[in-house]
N, C-alpha and C positions, 0 to 999 in steps of 0.2 A: 428610500424607505415608505410603503403607503398602508393604508390598512383601513377594511371595512367591518363595520361592527352592525349588526342586527339585534333588537333584545323586541322581545314582543311578551305583553304584560297584561294587555286588555284583550280579550277575547269576543268576538261578536258571535263564535260557533256556541252553540250551546252544549253541545259534548265535554268543551274543556273549560276548565275554571279560569278567572282571571287569577292571578301569580302575585308574589308581592317582592320579590328579589330581583328579576330582570331590570326594572328602573335603576337600581344601585347598581345592577352589574355592568349597565352600560356605561355608568359614569367613571365607575373604577377602571374598567378598562381603559377607556379612552386617556384617561392620566396616567395609567402604567404605561400603553405605547408611547404617549408622545414625550414623559420621562426618560423611556428607553430608546429614544432615538426616532422613531415614525411624527414625518410630518403629517399634520394637519390629519389624524385619524375622521372618517365620515362615519358619523354616528346615524342610525337609522331605526325609529321606534315603531312599533304596533302596526309592524306591514302584513298588508292579506299578500300579497304577492312577490314574495321573497325571488324569486326565480328571474322576473323583470329587474327589480333592483340591481342583483348582481350583475347582470347581462349589461345595462345602463351603465352601471360603473366601469364594468372592461372597455364597452366602446368608447367612452370618454379620456381613456387613459390611452395617450400614443406613446408616451417614453418607456423607453425599456426598466425597467426596478433591478435592485439588485435583491432587494426582500418584500414580499407581499403578506399580510398576516389575515386572517380572517377570523370573527369572530359572533358566533349565535349563542343566546342566550333568551329559554322560552321553552313551549311545548314541545317533546319529540315522543316519537313511538316507531314500533318496529313494524311495517305495513307488511301485511299477510294477505289483505283480501283486494280485490279491486274488481270495480264493475264491466260488466258485459253489457256487450251491445248486441242484443236477441233476434236482430233483423241482420245481421252481419256474420254469417256462420255457413262454412261446408259441413256436407254430411255424406259418408260413404258407409258401405255394410263391410263388417269385420270378418275375420275367418271363422267367428262362432255365430254368423249368419245373425250380428245383431248390428244396430243401426248408432254409428259413434258420431257427435255432434260436436265439431270443434267450432267455437264461438269468440270472435276479434274482443277484443277490451274496449271501451268506450275512448274517444278524442280527449288526450289532454290527459288520461288515466296515469298513473307511476306503477312501477313495478314493486316488487315486494324486495324489502329492505329497511335499513334506518332512516328516517325521514326527521325532518324537519319542519314545525308546523306554524302557518299562517295564524294571523290575527281571524281570520273569516273560517280558517279550518282546511285550507289550501295544504296539501301535502308537496315538500320538496325535498324529493332524494339526496342523499351525502354526496351519493355517487355521482349525481346529476350536479350537485356542487363543482365536486371536485373537475369534473370536465368541462366547465363552465371556466372555472378559476386557471385552469391550466392554459384557455387560449390569449391570456395576459402574455404580457411580454415579460419576463423576468428568469432570474436565476435562483430565485429558492424561494418555497410558500411555505406557510404554515397555519394551521387550522386548529382552534378551539373549539370545542364544544359544548357546551352547560346545557344540557338538554332534560329537562322532569319529566318523569316518567314514573305515575305515582301507583300505576297496577304492573304486574309482571305478566298479567295476560290480557289482551286488547279485547275492552267490552262494547265495543262500537256496534259493534255487529255480528251475524251469525258469519260462518263461513260460508264459501261458496257451495262445499260440495257438503253440508249440511244444508242448502237449501233447496238442493236437485232432490225429487223426487226416485225412487228404484222403479224399475220398469223394464220395459223390452230394448230401450236405448240408454247409452252411455254417452254424458255432456261433458264434455272438456274447453278449457279458456285457454287461448294461446295468449302468455303473457309477450308484452312490448320486451322485444330484444334490449340486453345491456352490452355495448360495447366496451373492452379491457382498457383501462387507462394505457397511453401507449410505453411504451417499453424504456422509452430516452427520457421520459417523466421521471419514472417510477422512484428513483431516486432523489430526487429536488423537493418532493414534497410529505410531510409530517402530518398526522393529524393527531391531537392531543383530545382525546373523549374522557370529559367529567364521570363518565361510567363506561362499565363493558355494555356488549347488545344487551338487551331484553333484562338488562336489569334493572331494580329500584331505585331512581333519584328523585331525594325529597324536594319542595321547594324551598324550606327551611335551611337545607345543607347544601348553602350555594359551592358550588366548586369554583367559582369566578373569585366569590370574596378569600377562601383557602391559598387559592394560584398567586393573588393578591399578594397576602403574609408570605408565602413561600419565596417569593420573587424579590420582592421588598429586603426582608431580613439576608438576603446573599445579594444586594446592590445590583437587583435588578440584570445579573449576569450569572447566567448559570448555562450547563450544555443543558441543551434541548431533549435530552436522553435521560438526564438523571432529574428533571421535575417532577413525573408522577409519583419514581420512589419519595419523597420528601413529600408530597400533599400526603399521600397515603400511608409516610409514618405519621404525621400531624392525627389525620383522621384516626387512625389505628390508638393513637393516645387517648380520645377521648370515645372510642367504641363506636364511632361510625362504621359502620357496615360498607359504604359505599367505596368503590377504589375506583381511581382513574388508568388510564394507558395511552399509549403512543402505538401508534400504527408510523411505522417509517420504515423504508429499504435501505439497508445499510453498504454502501460500499466502500469498505476500506475506512476512513473513519471521516467520511463524508460529514454527519452528524454528531460524532462525539466530539468533533473540535466545532461544532457550530453553539455559540452560543447565544441566550436570547431573555428577553429581549433586544438586551442592548450585544451591540458586537466589539464594544471599545472594553476598554478593563478599566473596571472599578477600580478607583482611588478609596480607599478606606481611612476613616478619621484618624489620628493619632491616639495610640491609645500605651499608656505608660513611659516607663524612661529609653530612650533608645539606646541599647548596647552595641551595636553593630561598629565595627571600625574600621572595615573594610577599605573604610577612602580616607583610614587618618582621624576622621571625623566623629565626634559620639553626640553632637548637638545640634538642633534645627538650625536648618542655615539660613531659612528666611526671618528677615525680621517681622515681627509680630504685624506690626505697621503692614499692611497690604499685602502680607503674607496668602490670604484665599487666591486674591485676584491673580500674583504673579504663577502660586499654584496651580489655579486654574488652565493659564494660558500654556505654563509647560504640558499641563497633563494633555492638553488637546492637541501640543506639536506632537508630542513622542508617542500618542497613542494612533495618530492618523499615520505617521512614518514607520512605525515599527517593525513594518518589513523590510523597510532599507536600512533604518537607524541601526538595527540591532548588530548588523557589521560591525561597527563604531564601538556599539558597547563594552564593556568590559566583562569578560567571564560572569564577576561575582551580582550582578543586575540580572543576568540569565537564571542563574539559581535560585533568588530570591523573589523576580518574578517583578510586577509592579503596581500590588496591592495595598500600599501602606503608605501614609505621607514622607514616613522613613525611605521608601526606596525611591519617590520623587526627591526626596533632599540629596539621595545618592547620587542622583544621576545629574542634578544639578551642580553638586560639586565635582560632580566630574568634568563637565563642562567649565567649570571657571579654574580645576587645575589644567584642562585644557589647553586653554586660552590664555592663563598665565606661562606655562610651554613654551606656548606658540611665540611672543612676547620678547622670548629670550632667544630666538635664534638669531643664528648669523644669515645674513643674506646669502641665500642658495635657493633654486631650484623647488627644493625641498619644501624654504618656508615661505615660499610664493602659493605653493601650493596649500600649504597648512595653515596661511593667512586668509585663500578665500574661504577655506573653509568655515573659518572662525567666523566668518561673515552668514556663513549660512546659519551657525547655529546661534549668533547673535538674534536672528530673524524668528529659528524656531521658537528661541526663550520668549518672544514675545507675539506667539502663536499667527507667525509668517510664514505661509509655505513658500519657499524658496522658486523665483521662476525655472524653466528648462532652461535657458540659455546660463543662467547661475552656475546651476548646477553641470551645464555640459562644460562651462569653463574650467572649474576645478578637476573634473575628470582630464581633461585635456591635459594641466599643469600638473596632478598627478600622474600622470602616464609620462609627462618628459622628465621631472624629478625620477620616478621609476628609474627608467633606462639609464638615468645620469649615475647612478648612486654605483658604486659596488657591491659584488656580492658579500662583502665583506661586513656593509652598513646592514644586515639581517632584517635588525628593528625597524631602521627607518624605511626600507621596501615594504615590510609588513604594512606598516599605517603607512603607505601607498596603496597597497592593494585591497585596504580596508576600504580608503576613499575611494575607489572605483570601484567597486563591492558597491557602496553606497550609492554613488553617481548612476551604476548603469540599470540597477534595481528600481530608483525615483524614475529616470527617466522612462523606464515601461511604464510603470503604473503610475505616474501624478496624467493627469489630465488636465490639458491646460484651458479650457473654456470653462469645466465647473469649478476647478480651484478645488480638484479632491483628489484623496490616493483611494485607488481600485485595491480590492484584496486577490490576490496571484488566483485566488481560484476564480478568479469571474474575466481573469484574461483572456483573451481570443488564444487558440492553440498557435498561430504561431508568432505571437510573444510569448506567450510561455515557453517554445522552443528557442528563442531570439536569447532570453533571460538564461534561461538552462546551458545554452552553448557558451554565453559569456562568462556563468560561472566556475564551469568548468574549467575553461581555458585559463581563467584567473588562478586555484587553485592549482592548473596544471604547473603557470608560472614559480611559483611558489615551492612546488615539490622538487621542480629542476633544480630549486637555490639548495633546495634543504639535501635531495640525494647525489648532484653534481659536487658541490663545496663542501658539504659539512660531513655524511656520513663518511667520507673518506680519511677523515682524522683523529679517529679513533675513539673509546671510553671517552679518555677527555673530555673532546668535543661534542660527544654527547650530552654530555653533563651540561657542559657551558650553554649550549643550542635549545635543553629542556624546554625553557618557555616558549622559544620560537614554534617548536615541533607541538606543542600544546593548543598553541590558537592558530594555526593552521587546522588543527583537528577539531577548536570550538569551530572553524568556520564552516567545517566540512558537516558538522551535525547544525547548525544554522541552517544551510543550504540543501540538507536534505529531502525538505519539503520542495523544493523549486526544483531538484534534481532529480528527485526520485523519478524510476520510468516505474514498471509494474513489481507490483508488491502488493497481490490480493491472490485469494483463495478459491478454488472454483471448486462446486462436485459435479459429478458427473457418471450415472448408474452405478450411485454410491459410493465411486471412489474420488477421494479429495486431494487437489498437487494445490500445492501453495509456490506462487511465481513469485522471484525475489532477483530481479534484476540490478545489477552494481557492476560498478569501473575503479577501477585504483583511486580516483581523487574521491572517491565519496566513503572509501573505508578507514578509521581514524586508527591511528598507532596507541596499543597497552588495553589492555582490558577493561580500565577506568575509564576510558572513554569509545568505548564499545557504541557500533550504531544498531539501535534498536528499529528493525523491521515492526507491520503489523500484527499484533496477536491474533490470532486465529482459534474459535471456539467451534467445536463441535460435539457431535452424540457418537458415541464410540459403538460398537456391535453388543458391548454390554450395557447397552442404556443409558450411561453415564456423562455427564458434561463434562469435559478437557478444554483445557486451553494451554496451547501451547505458545510459548513467547521465544523469539528468534533474535540472536544480534551474532555480529560478525566484528571484529578488529585483528588489526597488523599486527606483527611482531617485525622486529628492526631488520629482519631477512626477507619483508614482503611476504613470507606467507602468514595465508588468511585464516583465523580459528574462529570457526561456525560453531557456533553452540547452540542446541534446543534444549528448552526446559519447559517439560509437561508436569500439569497440576497433578498426574498419577502415574507412575512407574511404568515405563515399558515392559510390558508382559507381551508375553508371542499376540496375545488377540490383539492387539494395537501393531499390526506390521508396517512399519516405518522406513523409508529408502530417502536417499538423496543420488540424484543425478546432474551434472552439470551440462548445460550447453551453452557452446561460446559460437557466436554468429560472426563473425570477424573476417571471414572470409566467403567466397561465394558457397563454398560447401559445407554447412554447417558441423560443427564437430561437437562429441557427447563422449561422455564417460562415467566412472561411476567411482566415485572416492570410497577408500577404506576409513569405515568407522572406527573410533580409535574405541581398544576395548580394556584399556586398565582405569576406565573413571570407575569410580567407587560409589556415584549416585545413579540409584535405577530409574531415576525420572530424569536423566541428562545426557543428550546425544552430543557428541564432540568430531567436530573433521579437522585434519588439517591439512591446506588447500596450497600448493606451490603456484602464486600468481606472480613470479616475475617476470612473465614475457608479458604481462598486461603494462606495456611501456608507455601508452599514452591515450587521452583520455576516451577517444573515440572507441578504445577497443573494450567490451561488457564479457559477460558472464551472467546468465540465469542460473540462480540456484531452484531448483526444483524439488520441492520435497512432497513424498507422498504416501498414502496412508487411506486407509479401511474408515468411513463416518458417513453421516450425514450433516450440514453442514444447517442453518436455520432458512428455513425456503427464503426468506428476507434478504439473507445473502447468498443465494444465488443466483447469481449474474450469468447471463447464458455466454457460454465459454465461444459462441460463435462472434462474437460483441471484441474477442480481446485481439490486441493487436500484437499478437504471441504466436512463435511457434506452438501451437501445441500436440504434446506427445499424448494426448488421451487414448490414441489404443493402447500405447508401449502402456501406461499406468494402469490402465484396466485389464488386462492380457496378462501382464508380466512382473506388478507388482512384487510380487514375493521372490521372483528371479532377481530384482534391482535388489532387494535388501538381502538377497543372498551373495551378489556381488558384492555389497557394500561389509560385509559381514566374513569375508572368504579368506581363509587363514593362509596366507601368502611365506607362510614358514614352512620347512622341509626337516623332512628326518637325515640325519647322517650317519654314518658308521659307528661311531661312538657309541656306545652301551653304557647306561651310567648302571652303578651297582643293584639297583630296585629290577634293572631289567628293561626300564623304559630309554628310547631312544634320543639323543641330544637333539634338542632342537635348535634348528641355523635359522636367521634371516636370510631370503635369497639373493644369490649374485645377481642372479641374471634369470630372467620366468617371462614365458609367455601367459598373461592373463586370458583366455580367448574367452568370449560372452557371446555365446549363439541363442539370436534372440528368431530365428528359423523356424520355421516349420520343418525341416531336411536337417539330417545329421553330416557335418562337416567331417572332411578324411585328411587327415595329417599326416603328409612324408615324414620319414625319419630326416634330419637336420644335416645339411652339411655346416661342417664347426672347423673353424680355423683357429679359434682360442677356445679353448675349454672343451670337456667331456658330459655324457649321461651321465645320468647316477642310477646304478641300480634299483638304489630303494625311491629313487621315486622315476620310476619310469615314463618314457615319454608315450603319450596316448596314440595311438591309430584312429581312432573317432571320438568325436563330441558330440553327445547327443543333442537332439533338439531341444531347446529353450533351457539349458543349461550351462554351467560356467567352470571348466577348467584349467591346469597348470602345469604347462608346457616346461621345463627344468631341467637348467642347466647349469654347471660349475667349473672352474680349475680343477684340475686332478688332485692338488692339495687344495683342500676344501677352505680350511683357513684364507687363501687368496679369494682376490677378485675379481671380476671381469668373464667376459665370452661375446664371442664375436659368430654370429652364423644367419645359415637361412634356411627355409624350408618353402612348400608348396600348401597349400591347403583347396582342396577341391570340395563344392557344390554340385551335385548333379554334372553337368557338362562345361560348367566354368572355374576356372583355377586361378588363384591368386598368390603372390611371391610376398612373403615377410623377409626382410632382411633388420641384423640386429648387432649394433656394434658398443659393448660397453667394454671400454679400455679399462686394461689392469691400469697404466699410470696415467692419472688424469690432472698431472702436472704435461703433459704431452698431446693427451686425446678426450675428447667430452662424449657422452652420451648422445648416441645419433639413428636412427630408422627409416625405413624405407617399405612402401607398402605398394605394389602396381599389379595389375593385371597380367593371365600369361594367355596366350593363344593358342601354341602347344602342348605336347604332351611329355617335354623333359623333364627330368627327374632332377631334384635339387638340388647335384651338383652341376648338371648340365646348363639349367637354368641360370645359376650363378657365375659360370663362366660366359654364358650369353648376354648378361647383364653387367658385368664388372666394371664398365664403364658407368653407367647411373647411380650403381653403389660406391663409386670410390669417394672413401672421406673427403679429399679433396674439392668433391667438387659438390657436395651435400647441400649449398644453398644456391648451387646455379640451376637455372633453368634447360629441360631437356626437353623440345620437341615432339622427339621421338618416340619419348614413352609418357601413358597418360596417369602415371601413379604418383605418388606423395612420397616426399623425402624430405629430413630436416632432422636439426638438434633437439635434444629434448627440453633444453631450456628457451626454446622457441615457441611452447605448448604444443597443443592437441593438433593433427592435420585430420582431414576427411576425404573421399571419395566418393562419387558415386559408381555404382559398377553393373548394370546387368539387373535393375529393379531393386538391389541394396543399397545402403550405406555401411562402409566400411571406415571406423573410426580409429585413430591411431594415439595414443596417451604414454608419456614414457619419463619415467621420473628420473633426474636429472644426478642422483650422488650412486656410488656401489650400492648402498643398501635402499635404496627404493628404486632400483634399478629398472622394474619391470617393465614390461611394456603391454600395456591394457591394448586388447583388440577386441570393440566391440561389432557385430555385424547387423544390421538390422532391417527389415523390410523396409523399403522408402513408404509406404502409407502410414508406417508409426510415425513418421516427422512429415506430417504432410498435414493441412487442414480435411 
């Protein structure tokens, strides 16, 4: 972490008075940055040519940096005048038969915009400063500008237009072109202005002094985006009219989790009596003599290794954080208890691994970072112990997994040359992917123990192993920032899509342990700011409960929809789950998703939430840069249709009539829900049924209109019974495909299954069913058939899709009688390509 500070208070230029505060500002900022962890900030005073100083500093900086900070205190101005070169111009005759002269600006002139002023009056455009700073090899740049502007209007001279006399000619000045900041750096730099552009900033109200006060009152550790609100609050309380602001491009939580000036956890002095007994200890554990030094060593070790150590620390520490001396005492006591536990173990592979880990703890307690070889040795022994333990020893297996997670993350984050640990955000892409794969694999091993050995033993066993499940959920939450895939919102032509990609090893069990995605704040069509919160959790049957909570009710003007994308095969599948309608809260949307088919961690689903609105331009990342199949055309053109499918009523009228004349509503036994995203109508043949019948109250449609959804309903002759087996053909222009469904009456013998495949002839449903009886044979559902290019499978194995004549046809079937509907979505392929 390096820094450059430039302060000007003695001005040679007659147009600018000397200033009182910048000298003190420089000293304050230098000490502030040093205390925050910046190594040897460079302080430059009363500089005439600031641009050269910046460029020289950059030229000398050869090593890549994690953070760089630039600070300026001195005169500033919003430049709106430029000197023209009267000898360098072009002239032409306009359509109005007047001469137009376009003059070039003088060399070394600056363009319009916010400028810092050197001691001799030279201007340094802030935009040019940013472009220069970005030539540094750095992961994150921050800038603070404390520019004194005593006048709202610039009185240094008349504007160019005022100095030009009217006559028979038009005179213009061609300003020096400005290049935009490269897209790849937009989210990496944040500029903290002491005042807004063209607003007054007085010398006696030092922004730097106020900044120092705010940061020191918060232990030099504040989220960068929160600092201006605290500065402005202090000014407001003293009736100071000046207001600070931050200019930063947010992508996800890139700046929300960026703490400044110190990137490490602050440890607050112990105040009051300790009353937390989570560890069975209520007194300070360090003896008074040497307590400060021992705490300092432990603090340094824990903060520097937190991204690895988090896997072995107890949940209670993560709840309270690491902000007070009590929290440090908790960790110290945890280490002491753990070492005492290890010393009493019998000689086994488990004890060997734990004893080696105890040695690492001892080093950390003395602020010594273990070498990679020692950590690798612990990893090896923990792996041996895990493999030798029985699945009945779930607690010990869990401890070995935690050791392995600590070791694997440490091995990636630790730099042997500098003896430091990098933050995850500064890893190379291949390093991030490797660590993510390792963590997913480890969670999968724990999930296998739980699902294979524990779930089958009934409610008593579930209660017995509840702590195990909670610990695994804790690992999932701690790992989310590492194994997270897409979790971003993008705007395209006034439509917003929130992409959230998950796998089964990322989703905890139980609402209390729900995983929370990144919030999305946007402006609605009613010009009100709305924030959406997203969370997901799993129940004991592997059903995901997806919940979206809005700060405003979900009225009709907020057209909100959800589609699911699964890319686990060569052809991606898409389906549109039914939103729950019995929620009593107007600001909550709920979905229940059957995800039992996601049996391996490499199988992922992307939840795509779509709605109309406008994101802040700072959040509007170019969607072309997103590494995901973007359904942008689908969202823009068919947002209302997706919402209609989500809310589609799949209950049907029965033959029974209530006393008030209303029909009895039955949940469907077997239905086809056909979602037509095409511009053409679909022609649907009457079905051939080998089990079940059609229903006069819910007639089988002959056509499905463009951009619509319709229900194709069948049932048993006795409506209380369940099940249906049938075959139909759907025609689009000259192209036809067949749909077969099998929803058995007896679930003890058969399971729900379906098949979708192209047809080349003009056979009726009955004839086509006979021709393809081998392909739709229940006993061959999972077999490969090279003679047919369609799809077939059991409902329990998840959705399937095929490409057919420029269309994507995707099928998703429910696994039970009550949800046995087969949803078929027909989309043009351009919807699912970039």
